[in-house]
C-alpha positions as CSV (number, residue, x, y, z in Angstrom):
1,M,0.0,0.0,0.0
2,N,1.2,3.5,-0.8
3,E,2.6,5.2,2.3
4,L,0.3,8.2,1.9
5,I,-2.7,6.0,1.6
6,E,-1.6,4.1,4.7
7,S,-1.1,7.3,6.6
8,F,-4.5,8.6,5.7
9,T,-6.1,5.4,6.7
10,K,-4.3,5.2,10.1
11,R,-5.1,8.9,10.8
12,A,-8.8,8.3,9.9
13,A,-8.9,5.3,12.3
14,E,-7.4,7.5,15.1
15,E,-9.9,10.2,14.4
16,I,-12.7,7.7,14.8
17,R,-11.3,6.4,18.1
18,T,-11.0,10.0,19.3
19,S,-14.5,10.8,18.1
20,R,-15.8,7.9,20.2
21,I,-14.0,9.2,23.3
22,H,-15.5,12.7,22.8
23,Y,-19.0,11.1,22.3
24,D,-18.6,9.1,25.5
25,N,-17.7,12.3,27.3
26,Y,-20.7,14.2,25.9
27,N,-18.4,16.5,23.9
28,Y,-20.5,16.4,20.8
29,P,-18.9,19.3,18.9
30,A,-15.5,17.6,19.2
31,C,-17.0,14.3,18.3
32,V,-18.5,15.6,15.1
33,S,-15.3,17.4,14.2
34,C,-13.2,14.3,14.6
35,A,-15.7,12.2,12.6
36,Q,-15.7,14.8,9.8
37,T,-11.9,14.7,9.7
38,A,-12.1,10.8,9.5
39,V,-14.5,11.1,6.5
40,E,-12.2,13.6,4.7
41,L,-9.1,11.4,5.2
42,T,-10.9,8.2,4.1
43,L,-12.2,9.8,0.9
44,K,-8.7,11.2,0.2
45,A,-7.2,7.7,0.7
46,L,-9.9,6.3,-1.7
47,L,-9.1,8.9,-4.3
48,K,-5.4,8.4,-4.1
49,K,-5.8,4.6,-4.4
50,F,-8.3,4.5,-7.2
51,A,-7.9,7.8,-9.1
52,G,-4.2,8.5,-8.5
53,D,-4.7,11.8,-6.7
54,Y,-6.7,13.7,-4.1
55,P,-7.7,17.3,-3.5
56,R,-5.7,19.5,-1.3
57,K,-8.8,20.9,0.4
58,H,-11.4,19.6,2.9
59,D,-14.3,18.9,0.5
60,A,-13.5,16.1,-1.9
61,S,-17.0,15.6,-3.2
62,A,-16.4,17.1,-6.7
63,E,-13.3,15.0,-7.2
64,L,-15.1,11.9,-5.9
65,S,-17.9,12.4,-8.4
66,L,-15.4,12.7,-11.2
67,A,-13.6,9.6,-10.2
68,A,-16.7,7.4,-9.6
69,D,-16.1,5.3,-12.6
70,E,-12.6,4.3,-11.3
71,L,-14.0,3.1,-7.9
72,P,-14.8,-0.6,-7.2
73,E,-18.4,-1.6,-8.0
74,G,-19.4,-1.7,-4.3
75,L,-18.4,2.0,-3.9
76,K,-19.7,3.4,-7.2
77,E,-23.3,3.2,-6.0
78,K,-22.4,4.9,-2.8
79,V,-20.7,8.0,-4.4
80,P,-23.8,10.3,-4.0
81,R,-24.1,9.5,-0.3
82,L,-20.4,9.9,0.2
83,C,-20.4,13.2,-1.5
84,F,-23.3,14.3,0.7
85,I,-21.5,13.3,3.8
86,S,-18.2,14.9,2.8
């Protein structure tokens, strides 16, 4: 796996763990922030792996829509939802 993809994936997993801690401590704004960061990192990892590049900004929805044909079949159908979430 590409080092950058691996880094994005590990960082996203850490953001999810941190989000859960914030949730358990009723710190909902921090929980949502960490979850959003995890989504952004995960989408960038997907774009890097399947499209070869990723945006250097927070919102990756436009790039994800453009790269939909390059994603695996199971993800193609989820692109509209992923764009909405991002």
